[in-house]
All heavy atoms as TSV, in Angstrom:
chain	resi	resn	atom	element	x	y	z
A	1	MET	N	N	24.863	23.210	5.673
A	1	MET	CA	C	23.977	22.084	5.925
A	1	MET	C	C	23.944	21.826	7.432
A	1	MET	O	O	24.955	21.859	8.100
A	1	MET	CB	C	24.484	20.879	5.150
A	1	MET	CG	C	23.579	19.699	5.217
A	1	MET	SD	S	24.048	18.467	3.984
A	1	MET	CE	C	22.568	18.506	3.042
A	2	SER	N	N	22.763	21.531	7.951
A	2	SER	CA	C	22.622	21.316	9.390
A	2	SER	C	C	22.973	19.875	9.767
A	2	SER	O	O	22.944	18.969	8.937
A	2	SER	CB	C	21.200	21.648	9.835
A	2	SER	OG	O	20.292	20.797	9.180
A	3	ALA	N	N	23.271	19.697	11.031
A	3	ALA	CA	C	23.610	18.361	11.542
A	3	ALA	C	C	22.349	17.496	11.567
A	3	ALA	O	O	21.240	17.999	11.748
A	3	ALA	CB	C	24.185	18.478	12.945
A	4	PRO	N	N	22.507	16.198	11.369
A	4	PRO	CA	C	21.326	15.316	11.426
A	4	PRO	C	C	20.712	15.309	12.820
A	4	PRO	O	O	21.400	15.506	13.817
A	4	PRO	CB	C	21.877	13.946	11.059
A	4	PRO	CG	C	23.362	14.044	11.090
A	4	PRO	CD	C	23.729	15.499	11.089
A	5	LEU	N	N	19.412	15.093	12.847
A	5	LEU	CA	C	18.699	15.017	14.126
A	5	LEU	C	C	19.062	13.725	14.854
A	5	LEU	O	O	19.316	12.700	14.209
A	5	LEU	CB	C	17.186	15.018	13.886
A	5	LEU	CG	C	16.574	16.270	13.286
A	5	LEU	CD1	C	15.107	16.017	12.963
A	5	LEU	CD2	C	16.720	17.447	14.213
A	6	PRO	N	N	19.037	13.763	16.178
A	6	PRO	CA	C	19.188	12.493	16.914
A	6	PRO	C	C	18.043	11.553	16.523
A	6	PRO	O	O	16.952	12.000	16.154
A	6	PRO	CB	C	19.064	12.916	18.383
A	6	PRO	CG	C	19.353	14.385	18.391
A	6	PRO	CD	C	18.915	14.906	17.054
A	7	ALA	N	N	18.292	10.256	16.572
A	7	ALA	CA	C	17.318	9.264	16.108
A	7	ALA	C	C	15.932	9.462	16.706
A	7	ALA	O	O	14.931	9.464	15.985
A	7	ALA	CB	C	17.825	7.856	16.389
A	8	ALA	N	N	15.832	9.632	18.010
A	8	ALA	CA	C	14.518	9.772	18.652
A	8	ALA	C	C	13.774	10.995	18.125
A	8	ALA	O	O	12.565	10.939	17.870
A	8	ALA	CB	C	14.676	9.855	20.166
A	9	GLU	N	N	14.486	12.091	17.922
A	9	GLU	CA	C	13.865	13.313	17.417
A	9	GLU	C	C	13.434	13.139	15.955
A	9	GLU	O	O	12.362	13.578	15.550
A	9	GLU	CB	C	14.860	14.473	17.538
A	9	GLU	CG	C	14.234	15.829	17.389
A	9	GLU	CD	C	15.222	16.947	17.685
A	9	GLU	OE1	O	16.178	16.724	18.451
A	9	GLU	OE2	O	15.022	18.035	17.121
A	10	TYR	N	N	14.267	12.468	15.170
A	10	TYR	CA	C	13.920	12.210	13.775
A	10	TYR	C	C	12.652	11.360	13.680
A	10	TYR	O	O	11.718	11.701	12.956
A	10	TYR	CB	C	15.080	11.499	13.059
A	10	TYR	CG	C	14.690	10.961	11.710
A	10	TYR	CD1	C	14.502	11.822	10.628
A	10	TYR	CD2	C	14.468	9.604	11.523
A	10	TYR	CE1	C	14.128	11.325	9.387
A	10	TYR	CE2	C	14.102	9.104	10.288
A	10	TYR	CZ	C	13.919	9.965	9.225
A	10	TYR	OH	O	13.537	9.479	8.012
A	11	TYR	N	N	12.610	10.258	14.420
A	11	TYR	CA	C	11.434	9.385	14.371
A	11	TYR	C	C	10.188	10.091	14.884
A	11	TYR	O	O	9.095	9.877	14.367
A	11	TYR	CB	C	11.683	8.077	15.128
A	11	TYR	CG	C	12.644	7.176	14.402
A	11	TYR	CD1	C	13.869	6.843	14.944
A	11	TYR	CD2	C	12.330	6.672	13.147
A	11	TYR	CE1	C	14.762	6.037	14.262
A	11	TYR	CE2	C	13.211	5.866	12.451
A	11	TYR	CZ	C	14.426	5.540	13.014
A	11	TYR	OH	O	15.302	4.759	12.329
A	12	ALA	N	N	10.339	10.958	15.867
A	12	ALA	CA	C	9.186	11.708	16.379
A	12	ALA	C	C	8.663	12.695	15.329
A	12	ALA	O	O	7.493	13.061	15.358
A	12	ALA	CB	C	9.571	12.443	17.660
A	13	SER	N	N	9.521	13.122	14.398
A	13	SER	CA	C	9.109	14.089	13.383
A	13	SER	C	C	8.390	13.445	12.193
A	13	SER	O	O	7.791	14.147	11.388
A	13	SER	CB	C	10.327	14.860	12.870
A	13	SER	OG	O	11.117	14.050	12.017
A	14	LEU	N	N	8.447	12.127	12.079
A	14	LEU	CA	C	7.810	11.447	10.951
A	14	LEU	C	C	6.295	11.449	11.098
A	14	LEU	O	O	5.766	11.514	12.206
A	14	LEU	CB	C	8.311	9.998	10.863
A	14	LEU	CG	C	9.776	9.824	10.496
A	14	LEU	CD1	C	10.157	8.337	10.544
A	14	LEU	CD2	C	10.079	10.405	9.136
A	15	PRO	N	N	5.574	11.357	9.973
A	15	PRO	CA	C	4.112	11.311	10.051
A	15	PRO	C	C	3.653	10.089	10.844
A	15	PRO	O	O	4.316	9.053	10.843
A	15	PRO	CB	C	3.664	11.193	8.597
A	15	PRO	CG	C	4.867	11.353	7.755
A	15	PRO	CD	C	6.067	11.268	8.625
A	16	ARG	N	N	2.527	10.211	11.483
A	16	ARG	CA	C	1.977	9.107	12.264
A	16	ARG	C	C	1.367	8.035	11.365
A	16	ARG	O	O	1.279	6.885	11.725
A	16	ARG	CB	C	0.903	9.605	13.230
A	16	ARG	CG	C	1.421	10.611	14.224
A	16	ARG	CD	C	2.129	9.897	15.347
A	16	ARG	NE	N	2.564	10.862	16.341
A	16	ARG	CZ	C	3.804	11.020	16.728
A	16	ARG	NH1	N	4.749	10.289	16.215
A	16	ARG	NH2	N	4.127	11.908	17.631
A	17	VAL	N	N	0.907	8.448	10.196
A	17	VAL	CA	C	0.296	7.528	9.245
A	17	VAL	C	C	1.030	7.674	7.919
A	17	VAL	O	O	1.244	8.781	7.447
A	17	VAL	CB	C	-1.200	7.854	9.039
A	17	VAL	CG1	C	-1.799	6.961	7.976
A	17	VAL	CG2	C	-1.954	7.718	10.340
A	18	ILE	N	N	1.416	6.563	7.341
A	18	ILE	CA	C	2.058	6.586	6.030
A	18	ILE	C	C	1.146	5.832	5.078
A	18	ILE	O	O	0.773	4.690	5.327
A	18	ILE	CB	C	3.447	5.927	6.078
A	18	ILE	CG1	C	4.340	6.697	7.049
A	18	ILE	CG2	C	4.059	5.881	4.682
A	18	ILE	CD1	C	5.685	6.041	7.291
A	19	ALA	N	N	0.742	6.506	4.002
A	19	ALA	CA	C	-0.160	5.895	3.015
A	19	ALA	C	C	0.546	5.821	1.673
A	19	ALA	O	O	1.444	6.613	1.384
A	19	ALA	CB	C	-1.438	6.721	2.900
A	20	GLY	N	N	0.143	4.897	0.873
A	20	GLY	CA	C	0.736	4.749	-0.450
A	20	GLY	C	C	-0.342	4.427	-1.474
A	20	GLY	O	O	-1.484	4.134	-1.132
A	21	ALA	N	N	0.040	4.513	-2.728
A	21	ALA	CA	C	-0.878	4.189	-3.818
A	21	ALA	C	C	-0.075	3.567	-4.950
A	21	ALA	O	O	1.112	3.837	-5.099
A	21	ALA	CB	C	-1.598	5.441	-4.306
A	22	GLY	N	N	-0.726	2.737	-5.716
A	22	GLY	CA	C	-0.077	2.096	-6.850
A	22	GLY	C	C	-1.091	1.859	-7.954
A	22	GLY	O	O	-2.270	2.150	-7.805
A	23	ALA	N	N	-0.593	1.342	-9.053
A	23	ALA	CA	C	-1.456	1.064	-10.198
A	23	ALA	C	C	-1.098	-0.299	-10.765
A	23	ALA	O	O	0.065	-0.688	-10.768
A	23	ALA	CB	C	-1.285	2.138	-11.263
A	24	VAL	N	N	-2.101	-1.004	-11.232
A	24	VAL	CA	C	-1.891	-2.304	-11.861
A	24	VAL	C	C	-2.120	-2.125	-13.358
A	24	VAL	O	O	-3.185	-1.687	-13.787
A	24	VAL	CB	C	-2.841	-3.380	-11.297
A	24	VAL	CG1	C	-2.653	-4.700	-12.022
A	24	VAL	CG2	C	-2.631	-3.548	-9.798
A	25	PHE	N	N	-1.081	-2.428	-14.131
A	25	PHE	CA	C	-1.164	-2.386	-15.589
A	25	PHE	C	C	-1.035	-3.809	-16.104
A	25	PHE	O	O	-0.190	-4.563	-15.618
A	25	PHE	CB	C	-0.015	-1.555	-16.177
A	25	PHE	CG	C	-0.071	-0.100	-15.839
A	25	PHE	CD1	C	0.648	0.391	-14.760
A	25	PHE	CD2	C	-0.821	0.771	-16.603
A	25	PHE	CE1	C	0.604	1.738	-14.446
A	25	PHE	CE2	C	-0.862	2.119	-16.298
A	25	PHE	CZ	C	-0.146	2.601	-15.208
A	26	TYR	N	N	-1.841	-4.151	-17.077
A	26	TYR	CA	C	-1.697	-5.472	-17.682
A	26	TYR	C	C	-1.905	-5.344	-19.187
A	26	TYR	O	O	-2.571	-4.430	-19.666
A	26	TYR	CB	C	-2.645	-6.491	-17.060
A	26	TYR	CG	C	-4.097	-6.126	-17.124
A	26	TYR	CD1	C	-4.883	-6.571	-18.175
A	26	TYR	CD2	C	-4.684	-5.346	-16.136
A	26	TYR	CE1	C	-6.223	-6.242	-18.246
A	26	TYR	CE2	C	-6.019	-5.010	-16.205
A	26	TYR	CZ	C	-6.784	-5.460	-17.260
A	26	TYR	OH	O	-8.108	-5.119	-17.332
A	27	ASP	N	N	-1.315	-6.262	-19.922
A	27	ASP	CA	C	-1.428	-6.226	-21.376
A	27	ASP	C	C	-2.562	-7.138	-21.846
A	27	ASP	O	O	-3.276	-7.737	-21.026
A	27	ASP	CB	C	-0.089	-6.555	-22.050
A	27	ASP	CG	C	0.377	-7.980	-21.822
A	27	ASP	OD1	O	-0.411	-8.830	-21.362
A	27	ASP	OD2	O	1.559	-8.256	-22.116
A	28	ALA	N	N	-2.704	-7.241	-23.160
A	28	ALA	CA	C	-3.807	-8.006	-23.750
A	28	ALA	C	C	-3.766	-9.489	-23.394
A	28	ALA	O	O	-4.790	-10.167	-23.433
A	28	ALA	CB	C	-3.795	-7.845	-25.271
A	29	THR	N	N	-2.594	-9.994	-23.016
A	29	THR	CA	C	-2.495	-11.408	-22.649
A	29	THR	C	C	-2.624	-11.629	-21.146
A	29	THR	O	O	-2.498	-12.753	-20.673
A	29	THR	CB	C	-1.159	-12.012	-23.138
A	29	THR	OG1	O	-0.077	-11.353	-22.468
A	29	THR	CG2	C	-1.009	-11.864	-24.636
A	30	GLY	N	N	-2.850	-10.530	-20.383
A	30	GLY	CA	C	-3.040	-10.657	-18.949
A	30	GLY	C	C	-1.778	-10.544	-18.110
A	30	GLY	O	O	-1.834	-10.713	-16.901
A	31	ARG	N	N	-0.629	-10.268	-18.755
A	31	ARG	CA	C	0.605	-10.111	-17.984
A	31	ARG	C	C	0.559	-8.792	-17.216
A	31	ARG	O	O	0.111	-7.774	-17.736
A	31	ARG	CB	C	1.830	-10.126	-18.900
A	31	ARG	CG	C	2.040	-11.474	-19.578
A	31	ARG	CD	C	3.241	-11.461	-20.475
A	31	ARG	NE	N	3.076	-10.419	-21.501
A	31	ARG	CZ	C	4.014	-10.068	-22.363
A	31	ARG	NH1	N	5.200	-10.643	-22.327
A	31	ARG	NH2	N	3.776	-9.133	-23.264
A	32	VAL	N	N	1.028	-8.817	-15.971
A	32	VAL	CA	C	1.015	-7.643	-15.100
A	32	VAL	C	C	2.396	-6.980	-15.123
A	32	VAL	O	O	3.422	-7.656	-15.066
A	32	VAL	CB	C	0.645	-8.043	-13.652
A	32	VAL	CG1	C	0.733	-6.855	-12.710
A	32	VAL	CG2	C	-0.758	-8.643	-13.612
A	33	LEU	N	N	2.402	-5.637	-15.208
A	33	LEU	CA	C	3.650	-4.880	-15.179
A	33	LEU	C	C	4.176	-4.810	-13.758
A	33	LEU	O	O	3.452	-4.405	-12.839
A	33	LEU	CB	C	3.432	-3.461	-15.701
A	33	LEU	CG	C	4.624	-2.511	-15.557
A	33	LEU	CD1	C	5.771	-2.946	-16.460
A	33	LEU	CD2	C	4.210	-1.076	-15.868
A	34	LEU	N	N	5.413	-5.219	-13.556
A	34	LEU	CA	C	6.096	-5.095	-12.281
A	34	LEU	C	C	7.371	-4.292	-12.484
A	34	LEU	O	O	7.966	-4.331	-13.562
A	34	LEU	CB	C	6.447	-6.473	-11.704
A	34	LEU	CG	C	5.276	-7.381	-11.380
A	34	LEU	CD1	C	5.785	-8.747	-10.926
A	34	LEU	CD2	C	4.379	-6.765	-10.313
A	35	VAL	N	N	7.774	-3.551	-11.460
A	35	VAL	CA	C	9.014	-2.774	-11.512
A	35	VAL	C	C	9.913	-3.204	-10.370
A	35	VAL	O	O	9.438	-3.644	-9.317
A	35	VAL	CB	C	8.740	-1.254	-11.443
A	35	VAL	CG1	C	7.964	-0.784	-12.657
A	35	VAL	CG2	C	8.001	-0.873	-10.168
A	36	GLN	N	N	11.219	-3.077	-10.588
A	36	GLN	CA	C	12.161	-3.377	-9.512
A	36	GLN	C	C	12.504	-2.058	-8.831
A	36	GLN	O	O	12.990	-1.131	-9.479
A	36	GLN	CB	C	13.420	-4.049	-10.050
A	36	GLN	CG	C	14.293	-4.577	-8.944
A	36	GLN	CD	C	15.401	-5.463	-9.477
A	36	GLN	OE1	O	15.974	-5.194	-10.509
A	36	GLN	NE2	N	15.693	-6.516	-8.744
A	37	PRO	N	N	12.231	-1.919	-7.536
A	37	PRO	CA	C	12.506	-0.667	-6.846
A	37	PRO	C	C	13.991	-0.322	-6.882
A	37	PRO	O	O	14.842	-1.214	-6.878
A	37	PRO	CB	C	12.072	-0.936	-5.397
A	37	PRO	CG	C	11.318	-2.208	-5.416
A	37	PRO	CD	C	11.691	-2.945	-6.650
A	38	THR	N	N	14.295	0.963	-6.926
A	38	THR	CA	C	15.692	1.393	-6.946
A	38	THR	C	C	16.379	1.157	-5.612
A	38	THR	O	O	17.599	1.092	-5.554
A	38	THR	CB	C	15.795	2.886	-7.297
A	38	THR	OG1	O	15.030	3.636	-6.346
A	38	THR	CG2	C	15.263	3.157	-8.696
A	39	TYR	N	N	15.601	1.006	-4.539
A	39	TYR	CA	C	16.182	0.856	-3.201
A	39	TYR	C	C	16.355	-0.604	-2.781
A	39	TYR	O	O	16.835	-0.873	-1.685
A	39	TYR	CB	C	15.335	1.596	-2.159
A	39	TYR	CG	C	13.865	1.227	-2.192
A	39	TYR	CD1	C	13.381	0.141	-1.478
A	39	TYR	CD2	C	12.976	1.964	-2.965
A	39	TYR	CE1	C	12.056	-0.215	-1.522
A	39	TYR	CE2	C	11.637	1.623	-3.011
A	39	TYR	CZ	C	11.183	0.537	-2.291
A	39	TYR	OH	O	9.861	0.197	-2.341
A	40	ARG	N	N	15.979	-1.563	-3.652
A	40	ARG	CA	C	16.168	-2.998	-3.369
A	40	ARG	C	C	16.403	-3.732	-4.671
A	40	ARG	O	O	15.928	-3.311	-5.714
A	40	ARG	CB	C	14.940	-3.637	-2.732
A	40	ARG	CG	C	14.312	-2.954	-1.605
A	40	ARG	CD	C	13.088	-3.667	-1.107
A	40	ARG	NE	N	13.307	-5.074	-0.790
A	40	ARG	CZ	C	12.509	-5.776	-0.034
A	40	ARG	NH1	N	11.446	-5.213	0.481
A	40	ARG	NH2	N	12.744	-7.039	0.202
A	41	ASP	N	N	17.062	-4.856	-4.589
A	41	ASP	CA	C	17.251	-5.648	-5.797
A	41	ASP	C	C	16.768	-7.084	-5.625
A	41	ASP	O	O	17.056	-7.941	-6.443
A	41	ASP	CB	C	18.709	-5.624	-6.248
A	41	ASP	CG	C	19.650	-6.236	-5.221
A	41	ASP	OD1	O	19.191	-6.762	-4.187
A	41	ASP	OD2	O	20.865	-6.199	-5.477
A	42	ASP	N	N	15.989	-7.324	-4.574
A	42	ASP	CA	C	15.522	-8.684	-4.300
A	42	ASP	C	C	14.015	-8.850	-4.448
A	42	ASP	O	O	13.464	-9.857	-4.022
A	42	ASP	CB	C	15.947	-9.106	-2.893
A	42	ASP	CG	C	15.305	-8.255	-1.808
A	42	ASP	OD1	O	14.867	-7.117	-2.110
A	42	ASP	OD2	O	15.246	-8.705	-0.656
A	43	THR	N	N	13.340	-7.865	-5.053
A	43	THR	CA	C	11.889	-7.948	-5.169
A	43	THR	C	C	11.385	-7.163	-6.371
A	43	THR	O	O	12.102	-6.329	-6.919
A	43	THR	CB	C	11.209	-7.443	-3.880
A	43	THR	OG1	O	9.822	-7.759	-3.924
A	43	THR	CG2	C	11.362	-5.954	-3.700
A	44	TRP	N	N	10.165	-7.441	-6.773
A	44	TRP	CA	C	9.472	-6.709	-7.836
A	44	TRP	C	C	8.119	-6.290	-7.284
A	44	TRP	O	O	7.523	-6.996	-6.481
A	44	TRP	CB	C	9.302	-7.600	-9.057
A	44	TRP	CG	C	10.603	-7.935	-9.709
A	44	TRP	CD1	C	11.466	-8.920	-9.338
A	44	TRP	CD2	C	11.201	-7.275	-10.807
A	44	TRP	NE1	N	12.571	-8.913	-10.147
A	44	TRP	CE2	C	12.431	-7.909	-11.073
A	44	TRP	CE3	C	10.826	-6.204	-11.617
A	44	TRP	CZ2	C	13.278	-7.503	-12.097
A	44	TRP	CZ3	C	11.665	-5.820	-12.648
A	44	TRP	CH2	C	12.875	-6.464	-12.877
A	45	GLU	N	N	7.626	-5.117	-7.705
A	45	GLU	CA	C	6.386	-4.568	-7.167
A	45	GLU	C	C	5.566	-3.927	-8.279
A	45	GLU	O	O	6.090	-3.648	-9.354
A	45	GLU	CB	C	6.706	-3.481	-6.125
A	45	GLU	CG	C	7.566	-3.948	-4.983
A	45	GLU	CD	C	7.952	-2.822	-4.048
A	45	GLU	OE1	O	7.754	-1.633	-4.390
A	45	GLU	OE2	O	8.448	-3.126	-2.963
A	46	ILE	N	N	4.286	-3.633	-7.972
A	46	ILE	CA	C	3.513	-2.816	-8.902
A	46	ILE	C	C	4.049	-1.387	-8.792
A	46	ILE	O	O	4.583	-0.995	-7.749
A	46	ILE	CB	C	1.993	-2.866	-8.615
A	46	ILE	CG1	C	1.666	-2.292	-7.241
A	46	ILE	CG2	C	1.444	-4.269	-8.789
A	46	ILE	CD1	C	0.187	-2.077	-7.000
A	47	PRO	N	N	3.932	-0.560	-9.858
A	47	PRO	CA	C	4.389	0.819	-9.773
A	47	PRO	C	C	3.568	1.582	-8.741
A	47	PRO	O	O	2.341	1.479	-8.710
A	47	PRO	CB	C	4.144	1.377	-11.176
A	47	PRO	CG	C	3.881	0.208	-12.056
A	47	PRO	CD	C	3.421	-0.903	-11.174
A	48	GLY	N	N	4.224	2.338	-7.904
A	48	GLY	CA	C	3.538	3.136	-6.903
A	48	GLY	C	C	4.510	3.642	-5.866
A	48	GLY	O	O	5.720	3.523	-6.014
A	49	GLY	N	N	3.972	4.203	-4.807
A	49	GLY	CA	C	4.828	4.721	-3.747
A	49	GLY	C	C	4.046	5.493	-2.713
A	49	GLY	O	O	2.811	5.453	-2.674
A	50	GLY	N	N	4.769	6.228	-1.882
A	50	GLY	CA	C	4.176	6.949	-0.763
A	50	GLY	C	C	3.443	8.209	-1.174
A	50	GLY	O	O	3.883	8.953	-2.043
A	51	MET	N	N	2.306	8.434	-0.522
A	51	MET	CA	C	1.511	9.629	-0.774
A	51	MET	C	C	2.136	10.825	-0.070
A	51	MET	O	O	2.629	10.714	1.042
A	51	MET	CB	C	0.080	9.434	-0.279
A	51	MET	CG	C	-0.690	8.413	-1.069
A	51	MET	SD	S	-2.333	8.064	-0.410
A	51	MET	CE	C	-3.116	9.649	-0.553
A	52	GLU	N	N	2.104	11.972	-0.737
A	52	GLU	CA	C	2.537	13.215	-0.119
A	52	GLU	C	C	1.326	13.871	0.544
A	52	GLU	O	O	0.180	13.596	0.168
A	52	GLU	CB	C	3.156	14.134	-1.171
A	52	GLU	CG	C	4.447	13.561	-1.729
A	52	GLU	CD	C	5.106	14.465	-2.762
A	52	GLU	OE1	O	4.549	15.534	-3.096
A	52	GLU	OE2	O	6.185	14.084	-3.240
A	53	GLU	N	N	1.582	14.722	1.510
A	53	GLU	CA	C	0.492	15.375	2.232
A	53	GLU	C	C	-0.425	16.110	1.261
A	53	GLU	O	O	0.035	16.844	0.383
A	53	GLU	CB	C	1.050	16.360	3.259
A	53	GLU	CG	C	-0.008	16.930	4.156
A	53	GLU	CD	C	0.565	17.761	5.299
A	53	GLU	OE1	O	1.750	17.603	5.621
A	53	GLU	OE2	O	-0.202	18.559	5.852
A	54	GLY	N	N	-1.725	15.865	1.386
A	54	GLY	CA	C	-2.718	16.538	0.561
A	54	GLY	C	C	-2.980	15.875	-0.784
A	54	GLY	O	O	-3.841	16.323	-1.525
A	55	GLU	N	N	-2.262	14.815	-1.109
A	55	GLU	CA	C	-2.462	14.131	-2.383
A	55	GLU	C	C	-3.602	13.131	-2.287
A	55	GLU	O	O	-3.826	12.530	-1.247
A	55	GLU	CB	C	-1.208	13.321	-2.764
A	55	GLU	CG	C	-0.297	13.994	-3.716
A	55	GLU	CD	C	0.830	13.091	-4.171
A	55	GLU	OE1	O	1.224	12.134	-3.489
A	55	GLU	OE2	O	1.349	13.393	-5.243
A	56	TYR	N	N	-4.291	12.960	-3.399
A	56	TYR	CA	C	-5.262	11.882	-3.529
A	56	TYR	C	C	-4.531	10.663	-4.076
A	56	TYR	O	O	-3.508	10.791	-4.749
A	56	TYR	CB	C	-6.388	12.286	-4.483
A	56	TYR	CG	C	-7.318	13.327	-3.907
A	56	TYR	CD1	C	-7.176	14.658	-4.253
A	56	TYR	CD2	C	-8.324	12.967	-3.007
A	56	TYR	CE1	C	-8.017	15.624	-3.715
A	56	TYR	CE2	C	-9.166	13.919	-2.467
A	56	TYR	CZ	C	-9.012	15.254	-2.828
A	56	TYR	OH	O	-9.845	16.190	-2.287
A	57	PRO	N	N	-5.028	9.453	-3.815
A	57	PRO	CA	C	-4.351	8.251	-4.304
A	57	PRO	C	C	-4.080	8.266	-5.815
A	57	PRO	O	O	-3.013	7.860	-6.263
A	57	PRO	CB	C	-5.300	7.113	-3.920
A	57	PRO	CG	C	-6.034	7.639	-2.730
A	57	PRO	CD	C	-6.190	9.119	-2.985
A	58	GLN	N	N	-5.042	8.756	-6.605
A	58	GLN	CA	C	-4.842	8.799	-8.057
A	58	GLN	C	C	-3.666	9.710	-8.410
A	58	GLN	O	O	-2.896	9.412	-9.322
A	58	GLN	CB	C	-6.098	9.315	-8.786
A	58	GLN	CG	C	-7.317	8.474	-8.570
A	58	GLN	CD	C	-8.159	8.965	-7.393
A	58	GLN	OE1	O	-7.652	9.414	-6.375
A	58	GLN	NE2	N	-9.466	8.852	-7.520
A	59	GLU	N	N	-3.533	10.824	-7.708
A	59	GLU	CA	C	-2.418	11.746	-7.954
A	59	GLU	C	C	-1.086	11.088	-7.589
A	59	GLU	O	O	-0.101	11.226	-8.311
A	59	GLU	CB	C	-2.596	13.031	-7.151
A	59	GLU	CG	C	-3.792	13.858	-7.566
A	59	GLU	CD	C	-4.070	14.997	-6.599
A	59	GLU	OE1	O	-3.961	14.807	-5.369
A	59	GLU	OE2	O	-4.391	16.087	-7.099
A	60	THR	N	N	-1.091	10.373	-6.489
A	60	THR	CA	C	0.127	9.672	-6.066
A	60	THR	C	C	0.540	8.648	-7.104
A	60	THR	O	O	1.709	8.583	-7.495
A	60	THR	CB	C	-0.091	8.977	-4.708
A	60	THR	OG1	O	-0.433	9.948	-3.736
A	60	THR	CG2	C	1.158	8.227	-4.277
A	61	ALA	N	N	-0.401	7.855	-7.564
A	61	ALA	CA	C	-0.090	6.823	-8.563
A	61	ALA	C	C	0.474	7.454	-9.830
A	61	ALA	O	O	1.485	6.999	-10.362
A	61	ALA	CB	C	-1.327	5.990	-8.862
A	62	ARG	N	N	-0.168	8.535	-10.313
A	62	ARG	CA	C	0.341	9.197	-11.522
A	62	ARG	C	C	1.751	9.730	-11.318
A	62	ARG	O	O	2.628	9.559	-12.173
A	62	ARG	CB	C	-0.588	10.356	-11.905
A	62	ARG	CG	C	-1.801	9.935	-12.650
A	62	ARG	CD	C	-2.560	11.144	-13.221
A	62	ARG	NE	N	-3.953	10.810	-13.295
A	62	ARG	CZ	C	-4.898	11.210	-12.460
A	62	ARG	NH1	N	-4.610	12.027	-11.468
A	62	ARG	NH2	N	-6.142	10.820	-12.606
A	63	ARG	N	N	1.992	10.384	-10.194
A	63	ARG	CA	C	3.315	10.960	-9.911
A	63	ARG	C	C	4.366	9.866	-9.819
A	63	ARG	O	O	5.440	9.974	-10.409
A	63	ARG	CB	C	3.271	11.773	-8.614
A	63	ARG	CG	C	4.621	12.373	-8.227
A	63	ARG	CD	C	4.539	13.178	-6.948
A	63	ARG	NE	N	3.937	12.474	-5.828
A	63	ARG	CZ	C	4.533	11.520	-5.117
A	63	ARG	NH1	N	5.733	11.130	-5.405
A	63	ARG	NH2	N	3.886	10.955	-4.103
A	64	GLU	N	N	4.061	8.817	-9.084
A	64	GLU	CA	C	5.022	7.740	-8.894
A	64	GLU	C	C	5.333	7.033	-10.209
A	64	GLU	O	O	6.477	6.681	-10.479
A	64	GLU	CB	C	4.507	6.743	-7.856
A	64	GLU	CG	C	4.538	7.261	-6.442
A	64	GLU	CD	C	5.943	7.364	-5.873
A	64	GLU	OE1	O	6.856	6.676	-6.381
A	64	GLU	OE2	O	6.145	8.132	-4.932
A	65	ILE	N	N	4.333	6.830	-11.040
A	65	ILE	CA	C	4.558	6.193	-12.330
A	65	ILE	C	C	5.440	7.068	-13.211
A	65	ILE	O	O	6.345	6.592	-13.882
A	65	ILE	CB	C	3.226	5.848	-13.009
A	65	ILE	CG1	C	2.527	4.744	-12.208
A	65	ILE	CG2	C	3.419	5.440	-14.460
A	65	ILE	CD1	C	1.076	4.596	-12.494
A	66	ALA	N	N	5.194	8.373	-13.180
A	66	ALA	CA	C	6.024	9.304	-13.971
A	66	ALA	C	C	7.465	9.299	-13.480
A	66	ALA	O	O	8.391	9.490	-14.269
A	66	ALA	CB	C	5.437	10.713	-13.890
A	67	GLU	N	N	7.677	9.065	-12.186
A	67	GLU	CA	C	9.028	9.040	-11.614
A	67	GLU	C	C	9.781	7.756	-11.931
A	67	GLU	O	O	10.982	7.712	-11.791
A	67	GLU	CB	C	8.959	9.222	-10.091
A	67	GLU	CG	C	8.516	10.602	-9.678
A	67	GLU	CD	C	8.357	10.740	-8.164
A	67	GLU	OE1	O	8.624	9.769	-7.431
A	67	GLU	OE2	O	7.943	11.824	-7.728
A	68	LYS	N	N	9.105	6.695	-12.323
A	68	LYS	CA	C	9.758	5.399	-12.553
A	68	LYS	C	C	10.570	5.391	-13.802
A	68	LYS	O	O	10.562	5.878	-14.746
A	68	LYS	CB	C	8.751	4.256	-12.587
A	68	LYS	CG	C	7.980	4.079	-11.312
A	68	LYS	CD	C	8.858	3.590	-10.195
A	68	LYS	CE	C	8.048	3.423	-8.920
A	68	LYS	NZ	N	8.693	3.732	-7.744
């Protein structure tokens, strides 16, 4: 395994634009589905996440929902 990059080099390697996609699900009574992210325990969000290079928003939403 290689050594981690220095902070400045790591941040320079990140994409310049970060996009995400999500989906809103609701039931017959109008309640909205929220999920608690695995990386935080102080908030709830709609299912979704970051887009991968070349993905369309619909593909991102489907992938992220399947991962939840």
